[in-house]
C-alpha positions in Angstrom: 4.9 12.5 8.6 2.1 10.1 9.3 2.1 7.2 11.5 0.1 4.1 10.7 -0.2 0.6 11.7 -0.1 -2.6 9.8 -0.9 -6.3 9.9 -4.3 -5.6 11.7 -6.8 -8.5 11.7 -9.3 -7.6 14.3 -11.5 -4.5 15.1 -10.2 -4.4 18.6 -6.6 -4.1 17.4 -7.6 -1.2 15.2 -9.4 0.5 17.9 -6.4 0.2 20.2 -4.0 1.7 17.7 -6.3 4.4 16.6 -6.7 5.4 20.2 -2.9 5.6 20.4 -2.8 7.9 17.5 -2.5 5.8 14.3 -3.2 8.0 11.3 -4.0 5.0 9.2 -4.7 1.3 9.3 -3.2 -1.4 7.0 -4.6 -4.9 6.7 -3.2 -8.0 5.1 -6.6 -9.1 4.5 -10.1 -7.5 4.2 -12.5 -7.6 7.3 -15.7 -5.7 7.5 -15.2 -5.2 11.2 -11.8 -3.3 10.8 -13.4 -1.3 7.8 -16.2 -0.2 10.2 -13.9 0.9 13.0 -11.9 3.0 10.5 -15.0 4.6 9.0 -16.3 5.3 12.5 -13.1 7.2 13.4 -12.6 8.6 10.0 -9.2 6.9 9.7 -7.9 5.7 6.3 -8.3 2.0 5.9 -6.0 0.1 3.4 -7.2 -3.5 3.3 -5.1 -6.2 1.6 -6.3 -8.1 -1.2 -4.9 -10.2 -4.3 -7.8 -11.5 -6.5 -10.2 -9.3 -8.5 -13.0 -10.5 -6.1 -11.0 -9.5 -3.0 -10.2 -6.1 -4.5 -13.9 -5.7 -5.6 -15.1 -6.6 -2.0 -12.7 -4.2 -0.3 -14.1 -1.3 -2.5 -17.7 -2.4 -1.5 -16.7 -2.1 2.1 -15.5 1.5 1.5 -11.8 1.2 0.7 -10.4 4.1 -1.1 -7.0 2.5 -1.6 -6.5 -1.2 -1.8 -3.2 -2.9 -0.9 -2.3 -5.8 -3.4 0.1 -8.2 -1.7 2.4 -9.9 -2.4 3.9 -7.8 -5.3 6.6 -10.2 -6.1 4.2 -13.0 -6.7 1.6 -11.1 -8.8 3.9 -8.9 -10.7 3.4 -5.7 -12.7 1.7 -7.8 -15.5 -1.1 -8.7 -13.1 -1.8 -5.1 -12.2 -1.7 -3.9 -15.8 -4.3 -6.7 -16.5 -6.5 -5.8 -13.7 -6.7 -2.3 -14.9 -9.0 -3.6 -17.7 -12.0 -4.5 -15.4 -10.9 -2.1 -12.7 -9.5 1.2 -14.1 -10.6 3.4 -11.4 -9.5 1.5 -8.2 -6.7 3.0 -6.4 -3.9 0.4 -5.9 -0.9 0.2 -3.7 1.3 -2.6 -4.1 3.6 -4.0 -1.4 6.0 -6.9 -1.3 8.7 -7.2 -4.0 8.9 -3.3 -4.9 12.7 -2.7 -5.1 14.1 0.6 -4.1 15.3 1.4 -7.6 14.2 3.7 -10.3 13.5 0.7 -12.7 11.4 -1.0 -10.1 9.3 2.2 -9.6 9.1 2.7 -13.4 7.9 -0.8 -13.9 5.1 -0.9 -11.0 3.8 2.8 -11.9 3.9 1.9 -15.6 1.7 -0.9 -14.8 -0.9 1.3 -13.2 -0.4 1.4 -9.4 -1.0 4.6 -7.5 1.2 4.0 -4.6 4.1 1.7 -3.7 5.0 0.4 -0.3 8.6 -0.5 0.6 9.7 -1.9 3.9 12.4 -4.5 4.2 13.6 -3.9 0.7 14.5 -0.3 1.3 15.9 -0.8 4.8 18.4 -3.4 4.0 21.3 -1.0 4.9 19.4 1.0 7.6 22.7 1.5 9.6 23.9 3.8 6.8 21.5 6.7 7.4 23.1 9.2 5.3 23.2 6.8 2.2 19.6 5.8 3.1 18.4 9.4 3.4 20.1 10.1 -0.2 18.4 6.9 -1.6 15.0 7.9 -0.4 15.3 11.5 -1.6 16.4 10.3 -5.1 13.5 7.9 -5.3 11.0 10.5 -4.2 12.4 12.9 -6.8 12.0 10.2 -9.4 8.5 9.4 -8.5 7.7 13.2 -8.7 8.7 13.0 -12.3 6.3 10.2 -13.0 3.4 12.4 -11.9 4.1 14.9 -14.6 
């Protein structure tokens, strides 16, 4: 298991969490200063972007994977469309990814490489056995998409 930190805006925040052991840093935006800190410490950096310019700029700053947010606003059709001019950029979508096989099929079918789920997945977090089963089923389904 890897432990990362999200919603980082400033280089000082990234430094502090990396020193505390963060394995990766996620931003809702793209900043050169956070990119530099992550590169200096060889820690994966996942900047947030929405437009083609933002995605392009993130890759120019060294992003290997760009987080597109909010997924529920842009939708799978947007991802499919940006694959034309950006076929090789690794994309993770967050926000609006439902914990269902239908949602995963739609997003991966549109061309994302990774999905991020948070609040949608943990709506019933008190029922840990059901949550564990749901996560296992979703991971099994994603594994079938890779083949």
